[in-house]
N, C-alpha and C positions, 0 to 999 in steps of 0.2 A: 426715769430720770424726768428730774420735775423742767417742766417748759413755761418758759414765763413769758413775758416783754417789759423792756425798762429804757424807757424814752426811745418807745417805737423801736428799740433794735430785739430781737427775737434770742431769747436764751436757754439754753439746755446743761446744767449743770448737774452735780452726781446729789445725789439725795443726802442733808444734813448742813445742804452751804445755805450759809447763810443769803441775804438777798445784796448786803455791803461785799461780799465776795461775791456774789453772782457777777454783782456791777462791777464790780473790782477784775471781773473778767473777762470786758468787752472795753475795758479802758473807759471807765466811767470811774469818777474819786467823786465818793461818797465822804463829807467831814465825818471826822469823829478823831473823839478824844482816850475816851478809856478804851478802845476797844483796840487788842493786839492779837494776832491769832496765834502767838504760842502760850494766851493765858484763857482762863474760866472767863462767859461772858458776865460783864457786870452795871450794863446799860446803865450807866451812872451819869454821865454828859451832858445828853439829851441832846446830841448833835446830828444825829445823824441819823434824825426825820423825814422823813421821802412822804408821800401819797402815796396809797394804793386803789386804785379807780375803778378795778373792776377783780373777783376769782373771788374763793371760800375768806381774804380779807380785805376789810376796805377802813378806808381814812389814815389819819396819822400813826405811820405807828416805824418806830426804830427797829431800822432795818439790821442793824447789831446784830440783836435777837431773833429777828425774826427768817426762820429758815422757808428758804423757797421752795411755793409749790405748785405745781401744774393749774394755770389758768389766771396768775398775776398779774395783774397789770399792771406795773410801777410806775411812778414818774418821782423823780430828782430835782425836778422842777418846778411843780406847780407851785405856785403862787404862798398858797399856804404852809406851803413847805419851806419856801424860802424865809419865810416869813418867822416861823418858827423856829429857825439856824438861827436869823441873824437876831433875834432877842435872845438867845442862850448862848450865845458870843460874847452878846452887849452887857446878861447878868456876870459871864464871867471875869470881865475885864473893869467891872466896878471896880475890883480892889487892885487890879493887879497893877504895880507900878511900872508906870513909863523911863526903861531903863533898858531900851534895846540897846543903845551907844554901849550901855557897858557890862553888859550882858554874853557873855560865853557861848550861848547858846544862839545867839544872833547869827543869823544866815539857815541854820539848820534846824529853825522849830518850829514843829507844828501848827504851835498858839498862832503866831506871828503867818505861816501861810493861811490858814484861817481863819482868820480873822480879815485878811485882808482881801480874800476871796467872797469874805459872807458883805462887805463893803460896808463894816464897819472902820469907820475914818473918827472921827468926833465921840467925845467922853461929853456924855448928856451928864451926868452925875455928879452934885456938886459935894458931897456928905465929904465926912470923914473916913477915910480908907481903913479897914483892915489889919494891924499889922501884928507880928510876931517875932520872935528873937531868934536867930538862928542857933546850931550844934554845932561844936567840933564832932565830925564824922572820921577824922581819920588823916591821913596825910593824901590818901588819894581822891576822896571827893568834898567840897566845896558845896554845902547846903545853904540856900537861901528860898527860905519859905514863904516869903510872903507873895513868890510869882505863882507859888501854888495855884489851880484850879480845880482839885477832888476828883480826880477824876480815878483814883484809886491801885495807879498799874501798880507805882513802888511796891506798896503793901502785899501787894499778890502778887509777883514777881517772888519779894523778899520771903516773905512766910511761904507761902501756896509751892510755889515755882519752886525755892532754891531752898526749901525748910531753913529758914534763919527763923531765929527765936531773938535777937535782940533790937528789930527794928520792929514797929510798928505803925498804927493809928492809936491818936486818944482825941477826945476832945468828941462836941457833937453839933448838928447843924451848921454856924457859920463861924464854928470855931474850931472845925477840924483839923490837927494837928499831925503830922509826919515826921515821924524819927525816935532818938533810943528811950527811956524812958530816964536814962541821964545821960548826957553827953561823952561823946568816949567811940576810941575806935569801932565799926565797924566789923564782926567779928568773922562773919559767914566770909568768903572764898572768891566767893561770885556777885558782891558786890558793887564793884565796877558796873554793872550793867546796869546799875538804877542810872549809869549816865548815859545810857540808850534809851531805856525805855521812857523816859522821864520826856512829856510830849513841849515840853517848858525848859525854864534856866533854874528848877529847884536845884537839882543835882546836876553840877557839871566838875568836870575832871582836872581836882587842883593844879596837875601836875605841867596841863597846858594851860594855867589862867593866865587870860590878855595875853597871849602867844602871836597868836595869829587868827585869823577869821576864815570862814571856810572855805571863801573864794581864792584865799593866798595858800591854800595848800595845794600839793604836789602828791598825789596816791593813782597806786593801782592794786590787784588784787593780788593778795599776800595768802602764804600757808607759816602760820603760827610755828616755831620750830623750839619750843619748850619741850614738847614729851610727844610724843609718838601717836597720840588724835588727829593731829593733822585741821587743828579748826581754820577755818578761813576769816582771813580776817585785814581788814586795813589802815595800814602804817598810815597818818597824816603827815607831811612835813611838809617845814621852810625853813628857807635856805641852809638848807643843808644838812638841818637838823629834825630828826623825829619828835614832833610834840604830843602828839596821842596816836595810839594803837584802837579803833574801833574793831565791833565784830561784826563780821558780815556771814547772811546767812547762807547754809547750805545744809538741807533737809538732810541729807547723808554720813552727816561729818557729826557739826556743832552745831543744829538748829540755828537760832537768834543768837545764840550767846556766846562770851568767851571768859574763862577764867580770869582772875584776879592776876596771877601772874602776867599769860598775854599781854594783858593790858599795860601793867605799870613800869613790869622788868621788864625798862627801856633804857637807862641809865648808859649799859655798855654800848649800845649801837651812838652813844654820842659823844663817846669818853675821850677828849683829848690826849690821854693817854696810851690811847689803842698804837699799837706800830702800824705805821702809816707811810714809812718811806725803808724803799731797800738800804740793804747794810752788807758789808763786804770789806769783814775781819773788825766789826764794831766801828767802822764810816762807813758816812751816807753818797750813797752813791748813782747809779742812772737803772731803771731794769733793766734794762738789754744787757746790761755788764753784768747785773748780779746772775741772772741767766744764764751769762754765754763762763761763768762763773763757775753756776750750778754744776752746768753740762758739764765742763772739765774737767770737776772733783768727780765726778759720780765715774765718766771716763777714766777716768786717773786709780779708783778703787778698784774699778772692775778691772782694769788690765793688774795690778797689783796682787786681787785677791782672789779673785773669780765673783763672777756674778750672784754664787749662791751664798756670798759671805754677806750681801745686800739685799736690804728689806725693803721697801716704797709702800709708809703705811699711812694709811687712811682713817677713817673714822665716822662714825654711821652722825656726825655733821655737815658733810659732804654734799653734798648734790648727785644726783642717780647719774647727772655726766660727768660732774670729776670721778666718783667712781668707776664708772666706764673706762676713762680715760687715764685710770690706773693703771689700769692690766696690762692697756696699750704702751704706755711707760715702761714699766715693767719687760715690758717685749724690747724694746727699743735700746735698754740697759745690758742687755743680752742674755735678758731669762731673770732678770731679781727677783727673788721673793717677791708674795703682796700679803697684805695684813691690810684687813679692815678693820681686826677689832685689836685692844690691847689685849683684856682679859679674856680667858678660857673661857668661863661660864656664860659670857655674855657672848661667844660665837654660835656656840653650845643652842643656846634659846634659841639665835637667829637664825641658825640654819636648820631646826628642828622645824621652825614655824614656815618657814620660806619650804619645805618638803612636805608637809602634814597640810598647810592650810590650800584650799579649795575654792570654787564660788559657791559650792554647798554646805560647809563647817563652818566657813567665818564671818563671822557674825557684823553686823555693824548696829549701829545704834540706835536706829527706829528697830531692830530686833533683841536689841538689850531690851530695853522701852516692853516689848511685848509678851518678853520670857515670861514664864509662870513660878520658875528657882530659878535665880544667878548664885551661883558659889566665887567666892572672891578667892584665891587661891596665892596664898604669899607673899601679900600686898599690900600698900599701904595706897588707899583706890586717894585719896585726896590730894595724893604726893605727888602720884605717878599719873596720874591721867584724870583732873578732874572734872572733866565734861562727861566722863561715864559716869562719874559719884549721879550729877542730876537724871540720868538715862534710867538708871539702877533705880533713883528711888522712884520716879514715875512708875515700872514695874511694880515697886514695893506697893506705891498705892492704887494700885490696882488687883493686889491680893498676891503678886509677888513673895515664893520665901525667898530668904536671902541668907546664906551662910558665910563662915571667915572659915577656910581652909590652912590650918598649918600654918597662920601666920603670928606674923609677933604683938603683942599688946598695939594695936594704932595709940598715937598720942593724944592728949584730951584736944590739942590745938586741929587736929584733922577726924576728927570726929565725924560719920558720915552722915549725910541728912537723911537718913535712912535705918532701920531697925535690925538688926541683925542675930543669928545664934551660932557659938564661938562651937566648933566640931574638929575633932584629933586629925580625920584622914577625909579624904574622897568619898573613901566608900559609907562614910554617912552620910551621902550627900542622896537623895531619892533619885538617880539614874536613870529611874524605868522610865522617868519624861519622856528621853526618848528628847528630840531634834527641841523641847518646850522649854528645854533647859541649857543654863545658858556656863561656861566656866571662863572666868578672866584670869589670866596667870599675868603675875607681878617682871618685870625687867630685868629681876636678878637670879635669881636660881631657877634652871627648870631641868625636869629631867623628861630626857627626851622618850624613855619608854613611856613614865606616866600623859606624858599627852598623847603618842599612838595609844594611850588604852583609851584615855576622854575619847580622841577624836572617832574612835573606834564604836564609842558607848552609843552614838546619836547627837549627844550634847554637841551643842556649837562651840566653838570654840574663839575666845578675845586672847591674844599673843602680844603684850606691850613689849614696848621695841627699850632700849637703851637706847631713849634718840630718836631725833625727830625725822631719821631715814635710813631707821635701823632694819625696819625689812630688807629694802633693798640692799642693803650693804652683807645683811644674810644670803639673797638669794645670789651675788656675782661670789662674795663665798664658797657655795656652796658649786657654782660653776664652774668656780678654777680650782677649788680643792686645796682653800689658804688654811694657813698656818694663825693663831693669833700670837700676838710678838711676843708675849708671857713666854708660850710654850719652847719659840725658836729662841729666845735669850737663855732660857732652864737646860737646852740640851747646847748651848754654845751653836749654833750654827749660822748666827748673824753677828757680824761684828759691825756695819755699819748701817742708820739706815737714811733714809726721804723723809722727812715727814710734813704730809699735809694735811691741816685743821686737826691734827693728832693728837688726843691727849691721854698722855704717855709719862707715867709717873717719873717724878726724879730719881726714883730708886732703881728703877729700872732701864734708866739711861747711864747707872756711873758705867760699867763696862763695853758703851759701846760708843763710837763714832760717828757724834750727825756730821752730816755732809751738809744738810739746809734742809732750810726747814720754810714751810707757809702757811700763816696762820693771818687771822683777825684779829684775834686776842694774845696776852702775853700770856709767859707760864715757863716751865725750865725746859721744854723743845726749845724754845725762843732765844730762853740767854743760852741754852750753848752750843748754837745752833752758830757757826762763823761766815753763813751766808742765808740771811733772811729776807724773804718776801712775803709783802704785804698784802694780805685776800681782801675780797670786800665780804661782808657780810649779808646777812638775805634780803636785807631792802633795799642793798647795792644791788644785787643781781638775777639774772633769770635763771630760770630754773627747775627742773622737778622735783620731787619728795614721795614716798613712796607710804601710805601712816601703817597703821599695823595691820588694819584688814588687807594690805593686800590696795588700797587704791593709790591710783597714782596722780598727781595732781600738778599744773601748772602753778607757780611764780613770777612774777613781773619786778622789775628795776622800780620802785618810787622812788628813788631819789640818785643823786649823781655820787659818786665818790668825792670824801675833803671835809676837811674842818669844818664844824657849821659856823654862820658867820660872827656870830656869837662869840667870845670865848679863845677868838683865834692865837696858833703858835705863834711867841715873842720873836722866835728868830726871822717870821715873816716881818712881823708889820713892829718890830720895836718894843719898848718895855711894856711889859703887863697889864700897866696900866690904858696904856695905848689900846692894846688889843680887847679890852674890855670894852672902852667908851669910843674904839672906829669903825662905827658903823654907817653908813656903807663902807667899805675900807677904801683908800684914799692912795693905795696901790694900786699900780696898773701894769701884770703880769698876762701872758699865755696862758699857765696852764692853773687847775687850782689847789689851792693851798691845802696840800695835805693828802692829794686826790688819786696818786700813785698805785693805791690798788687795783687788783683784775680780780675778776672772779677765778677760780681754785683752776678750772680747767682749762682754761687760758695758758694758766700758766704751764700745762703740765700740755698742754699743746705745745706751749713754745719749744721746752726742753726735747720733748719727741722731735720735734725737726734738727737741734740742733746735736740730738745724739746718732739722728741719720736715721730716722723711719720716717714713713709719709705723712707729709702735711693734714691735718684734719680739718677736713671740712667743716664736717657737722658729728658731733658728740653721740647725738640719737642714730647711730645708724643699725642697718639690720634689721634685726627683730623688733630695736625699742626705737626702731622709725616709724610705730604708727603712731608714737609720742608723739611729736610734732606739732599735731596739729589739734592738739586737745587747746580746752576754751576753760583761761586764768577761772571766768568765772563760773564757769558750770558745777557740777556734782565731783568731776573727775571720774575715769575709769575702773575699775579690778584689772590689774595685769594678768589674773592666769591664764585666759589662754595667751598670752604673748608669750611667759616661761616657758608654754605646754610647749609652742612650738606649733599652736592649731593655725 
């Protein structure tokens, strides 16, 4: 372990740690632009200069590219180092436009921070600035090439890390240009990370352009709900509207980055047409009125038809808290049936994952990156778990063999950023690699016997789930010995349903009586339900999600429920024209317009009490109580000890 001294502070770090990271470990920030922990070293910007006063290396050195060594004495405040950093900043600012007031990066810009920290406040250069023509890069990213400081972060991420081929660098010397050969939509499904990785305002989020400043946002640690990987995000909200979604580092789940779907697919969160008011027989009513009516309808149905004829139906969209209370609600309704899945194949795969996976054979993203071979079994990786494609790429670049097993042809738009060999079956994959190999199975068809065979082979397993919380649904479906709704309907064992964020196909509803439903989006269930209770989305909720590898993570409410201040509902504020232009609102009221939504588990808790059950003090009770103290900003915890009762 190298031991060195940085600004009179003794430091001991792991072998291979750079001087820049060693300084950061003791709270010393060395200015830098081109350096990023997830990327290879470039040493292009020359801003991280420090002076080595003693040891095996002496003089001015670039701290990002210098491994820490025994005996080094480093000064980050030496006048010579400070002078060089100040000159580098001045060189970089020669051509940079003075457009901070209109730049969307303002307030979260490394160039701003380090320019001010370096003492640069006046422009001495009086010559003509270098200028570029910007490109159209799609509807997600705005391009402003004049702000570029040539750190090469963008192309190092896009080409080297993410495997993109349609974006790169052209030109030379002071005319280096970062963009496409000709303008057009960026093709990589990870292109949005250019926004986060650029230290200036060259690439900004076009979907949130000119909407708010960094200090205006409300945000909290959250977990993406688009697939079962569980990437860590931070939704940025302003005036009850989600303006941006950015990645949040978690080395055990998604590293530094997120996919474009996680970043840009957020329109449904702000949709003014979202169902936001409780309804009873088609008419808007108070929430308590709707809950009372739902409880009365359930009790009446059970009295007439028996509890066995009723199913309370959830889905992998529910939080763990809501899934736990779904079972309690079924008991309060006299022993109604519980359904966590509508489709039998999905339940079969998720229950198999819950039964087979344990601490030793469940692979997380770092283990995928270090695998010697990876078999992709019956899945489209870019569609089902995009961030795992980057992990597989990293393994591929390190020499791993990649196999596509028993899979449909991958659509051209979803071509993964690595080469693979197509094989007929898993028998053609070298299982003798044992624990050095990983099999990634799709969220669709899963044969439990095949999964058990893989698990016994010594290879590690990744079993993707049909939704953000599919693993939790599989655990609870196994615990309560539930059946999928499709099977119960086919056997005519169920006549009525109460649905909570359940995606039940219209055809399956044809022979059922929907007593009540609770959801945050429209659909066949919501349309058929005589009693409807609006619920909050994941940005408006607190809860717990368990990803494909059995990792429990907490997410926090980042904004209150309610209509965004722009585009207000005309029924509260007059005509549609007034609704768009009325900002801020001129009507004073005690409640938030369209803010009646409640967390799904809170709706269940109310129904449980109305049906005669015990009040819910805390949904995470019993063996789940250990998750109450889970840090939303931490890496999460695998739940295998919890579910095994240890």
